[in-house]
matplotlib code that plots the C-alpha trace (Angstrom):
import matplotlib.pyplot as plt

x = [20.0, 19.1, 18.6, 16.3, 14.3, 13.8, 13.0, 10.2, 9.0, 8.7, 6.8, 4.4, 3.9, 3.0, 0.3, -1.3, -0.8, -2.3, -5.2, -5.9, -5.7, -8.1, -10.8, -12.5, -13.9, -15.7, -17.0, -18.3, -22.0, -21.4, -19.9, -22.8, -25.3, -23.3, -23.7, -26.9, -25.3, -25.8, -23.2, -22.5, -21.9, -19.7, -17.5, -15.8, -13.8, -11.8, -10.7, -9.9, -7.7, -6.0, -5.2, -3.9, -1.7, -0.1, 0.4, 1.5, 4.1, 5.5, 5.8, 7.2, 9.9, 11.3, 10.7, 12.6, 15.7, 15.4, 14.1, 15.2, 13.1, 11.6, 10.6, 8.6, 7.0, 5.9, 4.2, 2.5, 1.4, -0.1, -2.0, -3.2, -4.4, -6.3, -8.0, -9.0, -10.5, -12.5, -14.0, -16.9, -17.8, -18.2, -21.2, -21.1, -19.5, -17.0, -15.7, -15.2, -13.4, -11.0, -10.4, -9.8, -7.5, -5.5, -5.5, -4.4, -1.5, -0.4, -0.8, 1.5, 4.0, 4.3, 4.4, 7.2, 9.1, 8.9, 10.3, 13.1, 14.0, 14.3, 16.4, 18.7, 19.0, 19.8, 21.3, 22.2, 20.8, 17.3, 15.5, 13.8, 13.2, 11.2, 9.2, 8.4, 7.4, 4.9, 3.6, 2.8, 1.0, -1.2, -1.8, -3.1, -5.4, -6.8, -7.3, -9.2, -12.6, -12.3, -11.7, -14.8, -16.9, -15.5, -16.4, -20.0, -20.2, -19.4, -22.4, -20.4, -20.6, -17.9, -16.8, -15.2, -13.2, -11.5, -10.8, -9.3, -6.8, -6.0, -5.4, -2.9, -1.2, -0.8, 2.0, 4.1, 5.1, 6.3, 8.4, 9.8, 10.9, 13.1, 15.0, 17.6, 16.7, 18.7, 20.4, 20.9, 24.5, 25.8, 27.5, 31.1, 30.1, 26.8, 26.0, 24.1, 26.3, 25.2, 24.4, 21.9, 20.3, 17.5, 16.3, 16.7, 14.7, 11.9, 11.9, 11.6, 8.7, 6.9, 7.0, 5.7, 2.9, 1.7, 2.0, 0.0, -2.7, -2.8, -3.1, -5.7, -7.7, -8.0, -8.7, -11.2, -13.1, -12.9, -16.0, -18.0, -16.8, -18.0, -21.5, -21.9, -20.8, -23.7, -22.0, -23.8, -22.9, -21.6, -19.5, -18.2, -17.2, -15.1, -12.9, -11.1, -10.3, -8.9, -6.8, -5.2, -4.8, -2.8, -0.9, 0.1, 1.1, 3.1, 5.0, 5.7, 7.0, 9.2, 11.0, 12.5, 12.7, 14.9, 17.7, 18.1, 17.0, 17.7, 14.9, 15.4, 14.6, 11.7, 10.1, 10.3, 8.5, 5.8, 5.2, 4.7, 2.1, 0.3, 0.2, -1.0, -3.7, -5.0, -5.1, -6.8, -9.7, -10.2, -9.6, -10.4, -13.4, -11.4, -13.3, -12.9, -11.6, -8.7, -8.1, -8.1, -5.6, -3.4, -3.5, -2.8, 0.3, 1.4, 1.1, 2.5, 6.1, 6.4, 6.6, 9.1, 11.3, 11.2, 11.9, 14.9, 16.2, 16.0, 17.9, 20.6, 21.2, 20.7, 20.6, 17.0, 17.0, 13.8, 13.1, 13.3, 11.2, 8.6, 8.3, 7.9, 4.9, 3.5, 3.5, 1.8, -1.0, -1.3, -1.4, -4.1, -6.1, -5.7, -6.3, -9.1, -10.8, -10.8, -12.1, -15.7, -16.1, -14.4, -16.8, -19.8, -18.8, -17.7, -19.4, -17.9, -16.1, -13.6, -12.2, -9.9, -8.6, -7.8, -5.8, -4.0, -3.0, -1.8, 0.2, 1.8, 2.7, 4.2, 6.3, 7.5, 8.3, 10.2, 12.1, 13.1, 14.4, 16.2, 17.8, 19.0, 20.6, 21.8, 24.9, 24.0]
y = [19.3, 18.6, 14.9, 15.9, 18.3, 15.8, 13.0, 15.1, 16.1, 12.5, 11.7, 14.6, 13.3, 9.9, 11.3, 12.7, 9.4, 7.4, 9.8, 9.3, 5.6, 5.7, 8.0, 5.6, 3.0, 5.3, 7.5, 4.7, 5.4, 9.2, 8.4, 6.1, 8.8, 11.5, 9.7, 7.8, 4.4, 1.2, -0.1, -3.0, -0.6, 1.8, -1.0, -0.9, 2.1, -0.3, -2.2, 1.0, 2.2, -1.2, -1.2, 2.4, 1.1, -1.6, 0.5, 3.5, 1.4, 0.1, 3.6, 5.1, 2.4, 3.5, 7.3, 7.5, 6.1, 8.8, 11.9, 13.7, 12.0, 15.1, 16.3, 13.2, 13.3, 16.9, 15.9, 13.0, 15.1, 17.7, 15.0, 13.6, 17.0, 17.5, 14.2, 15.0, 18.3, 16.8, 13.8, 15.8, 17.2, 13.7, 13.4, 9.7, 6.3, 6.6, 9.9, 8.4, 5.3, 7.6, 9.7, 6.8, 5.2, 8.5, 8.6, 4.9, 5.6, 8.8, 7.3, 4.4, 6.6, 8.8, 5.7, 4.1, 7.4, 8.1, 4.7, 5.1, 8.6, 7.5, 4.5, 6.6, 9.3, 7.1, 4.1, 1.2, 3.1, 3.3, 0.7, 2.9, 5.7, 3.5, 2.2, 5.8, 6.5, 3.7, 4.8, 8.1, 6.3, 4.3, 7.6, 9.2, 6.2, 6.5, 10.2, 9.9, 8.8, 11.6, 14.2, 13.0, 13.1, 16.6, 17.8, 16.4, 18.2, 21.5, 21.0, 20.7, 16.9, 14.3, 16.2, 18.9, 16.1, 15.4, 19.1, 19.3, 16.5, 18.3, 21.5, 19.9, 18.1, 21.3, 22.4, 19.3, 20.2, 23.6, 22.2, 19.4, 21.9, 23.6, 20.4, 18.5, 14.9, 12.0, 9.9, 6.2, 5.1, 1.9, -0.1, -1.1, -4.7, -6.5, -8.9, -11.2, -12.3, -11.1, -14.7, -15.1, -11.6, -12.4, -15.5, -13.6, -10.6, -12.9, -14.6, -11.2, -10.2, -13.5, -12.6, -9.0, -10.3, -12.7, -10.2, -7.5, -10.1, -11.1, -7.6, -6.4, -9.5, -8.9, -5.2, -5.8, -8.8, -9.0, -6.8, -8.9, -12.1, -10.6, -9.7, -13.2, -14.6, -12.8, -9.5, -6.2, -4.2, -1.1, -3.3, -5.2, -2.0, -0.8, -4.0, -2.4, 0.6, -1.6, -3.4, -0.2, 1.2, -1.9, -1.8, 1.8, 1.2, -1.8, 0.3, 3.0, 0.4, -1.2, 2.1, 1.7, -2.1, -2.0, -0.5, -3.9, -6.4, -6.9, -6.7, -10.5, -11.2, -8.8, -10.5, -14.0, -12.5, -10.8, -14.1, -15.9, -13.2, -13.4, -17.3, -17.4, -14.8, -16.9, -20.0, -17.9, -17.3, -21.0, -22.6, -20.0, -18.1, -14.8, -11.6, -10.4, -7.1, -9.0, -10.9, -7.8, -6.1, -9.2, -9.5, -5.8, -6.2, -9.1, -7.0, -3.8, -3.5, -6.5, -4.4, -1.8, -4.5, -6.6, -3.6, -2.6, -6.2, -6.3, -3.0, -4.5, -7.4, -5.9, -2.4, -1.2, 1.2, 2.7, -0.3, -2.8, -0.7, -0.3, -4.1, -4.2, -2.0, -3.9, -6.9, -4.9, -4.0, -7.7, -8.8, -6.3, -7.7, -11.5, -12.7, -10.3, -11.0, -14.7, -14.3, -13.5, -16.6, -18.8, -17.5, -18.0, -21.5, -22.7, -20.2, -17.5, -20.3, -20.6, -17.1, -17.9, -20.9, -18.7, -16.4, -19.4, -20.6, -17.1, -16.9, -20.3, -19.3, -16.1, -18.1, -20.6, -17.9, -15.9, -18.9, -19.5, -16.0, -16.1, -19.4, -17.9, -15.0, -16.7, -15.1, -11.8]
z = [6.8, 3.2, 4.1, 6.9, 4.8, 1.9, 4.3, 5.9, 2.4, 1.3, 4.5, 3.9, 0.3, 1.6, 3.9, 0.7, -1.2, 1.7, 1.8, -2.0, -1.5, 1.4, -0.2, -2.6, -0.2, 2.2, -0.6, -2.8, -2.0, -2.6, -6.0, -6.9, -6.0, -7.8, -11.2, -10.4, -10.6, -8.7, -6.2, -8.6, -11.4, -9.4, -8.2, -11.6, -10.4, -8.2, -11.3, -13.1, -10.2, -10.0, -13.7, -13.3, -10.5, -12.7, -15.8, -13.7, -12.0, -15.3, -16.7, -13.4, -13.3, -16.6, -16.2, -12.8, -14.6, -17.3, -15.5, -12.3, -9.6, -8.3, -11.7, -12.5, -9.0, -9.6, -12.9, -11.2, -8.2, -10.5, -12.4, -9.0, -7.9, -11.2, -10.8, -7.2, -8.2, -11.0, -9.2, -7.7, -11.2, -12.7, -14.9, -15.7, -14.9, -17.8, -16.5, -13.0, -14.5, -16.3, -13.2, -10.9, -13.6, -13.5, -9.7, -9.5, -11.9, -10.2, -6.7, -7.5, -9.2, -6.1, -4.0, -6.0, -6.3, -2.6, -1.8, -4.4, -3.3, 0.3, -0.7, -2.9, -0.2, 2.8, 1.0, 3.5, 6.5, 4.9, 7.1, 9.7, 7.2, 4.8, 7.8, 8.8, 5.2, 5.2, 8.6, 7.0, 4.2, 6.7, 8.6, 5.4, 4.8, 8.3, 7.9, 4.6, 6.1, 8.8, 6.1, 4.3, 7.5, 8.2, 4.7, 5.2, 8.6, 6.9, 4.6, 1.4, 1.0, 0.4, -2.8, -0.6, 1.1, -2.3, -2.7, 0.8, 0.0, -3.3, -1.5, 0.9, -2.0, -3.9, -1.5, -2.4, -6.0, -4.9, -2.1, -4.3, -6.9, -4.4, -3.4, -5.5, -6.4, -4.9, -7.6, -8.1, -7.4, -8.9, -6.2, -6.6, -5.8, -5.3, -2.4, -4.8, -7.7, -11.2, -12.2, -9.4, -9.4, -11.7, -9.8, -6.5, -7.7, -8.9, -5.5, -3.9, -6.2, -5.3, -1.6, -2.4, -4.5, -1.8, 1.0, -0.8, -1.6, 2.1, 3.4, 0.8, 1.2, 5.0, 4.6, 1.8, 3.1, 6.9, 7.3, 4.8, 6.6, 9.9, 8.5, 7.0, 10.4, 12.1, 13.3, 13.2, 10.0, 11.9, 14.2, 11.1, 9.3, 12.2, 12.0, 9.0, 11.2, 13.9, 11.4, 10.1, 13.6, 14.6, 11.3, 11.9, 15.5, 14.5, 11.9, 14.6, 17.0, 14.3, 13.7, 17.2, 17.0, 13.9, 16.0, 17.7, 15.1, 11.4, 8.8, 8.2, 11.9, 11.8, 8.8, 10.5, 13.5, 11.5, 9.6, 12.9, 13.9, 10.6, 10.7, 14.3, 13.5, 10.7, 13.0, 15.7, 13.3, 12.7, 16.0, 18.7, 19.9, 20.0, 19.2, 15.6, 16.9, 18.6, 15.4, 13.3, 15.6, 15.6, 11.8, 11.5, 13.6, 11.4, 8.3, 9.8, 8.9, 6.5, 3.3, 4.5, 6.1, 3.0, 0.8, 3.0, 3.0, -0.8, -1.1, 1.2, -1.2, -4.6, -6.1, -6.7, -9.6, -11.2, -13.5, -10.6, -8.3, -11.0, -11.2, -7.4, -7.6, -10.6, -8.4, -5.6, -8.1, -9.2, -5.6, -4.8, -7.8, -7.7, -4.2, -3.2, -6.6, -5.9, -2.3, -3.4, -5.6, -2.9, -0.2, -2.6, -3.3, 0.2, 2.5, 4.7, 6.8, 3.9, 4.5, 7.4, 5.5, 2.5, 4.8, 6.3, 2.8, 1.9, 5.1, 4.4, 0.9, 2.2, 4.7, 2.1, -0.5, 2.1, 3.3, -0.4, -0.7, 2.6, 1.7, -1.6, 0.2, 3.3, 4.6, 3.0]

ax = plt.figure().add_subplot(projection="3d")
ax.plot(x, y, z, "-o")
ax.set_aspect("equal")
plt.show()
């Protein structure tokens, strides 16, 4: 019963974490108007959040090995709630930068902690549970724009949307306090020999880095690509929604699929979908809606399956999990940041080729990891 209660609690927390991650993009114009800044000036909050993600992951990786997991999650959630409450009171760009740095750090800490707690709670049976966890995250990200629209409809503006998410998140520290933290257990023997663990872990981090770059590049740039290709702006904006709808449905489907296939087999299948989706953009006349849905399916369960696979071959303690989320932050920074200059230099037609290159690099890096752990 305790396992079920804690599993549900981590899922509820991931809805909040996903909502926090999904608030910034749809509310960007609101934030610019709030502090009387241009869109170019306000975009610095994306960098502040990404840096918060990276530094927050480094800190969380060490703290989860030193503190009770739930205690550190409670501290991070309280900081997250404070940041959400203060955003609508921002008086200048510097204040927003500090607040989104804080939200980035706390968001990634809760993300890393939820993954770790689920791994430590369910151990080798964790596969489907991690997938459900990430399904809740994507559900939160999908809900965020709707929360903002509802807040606007009530007449209180987007700021009330931030307060609504904070109000929901306020329940989580109280519930976490009442539950014991799962603990990391050292395995009697490791699948990967000690002499190969460092190289194997680095190979795993490479796959994570490339995958996050691939997903965030699609989510961040497919609408711009569509507009530059002649699509209507509103139609282009909805492509991101279709991408996340497909991503969420793919994660839901994979919860059941993992009963019959291994994470390794699932990853190969998702790579084929991602690669074929990139080729579809280049060589077919398929609608961008269809392509967004297909690419969302390819990205859907890749991270939870890869995370579960890594846990099956090596112990993921707090420090290692922290490094995983540092690579997530770097992946979210590097490839999407390079996309703009590439499009500017070679036109929008370069975007599908960039996705194809990322998909190929993902496939090669995964094949390297799979080869290093063959028989595992």
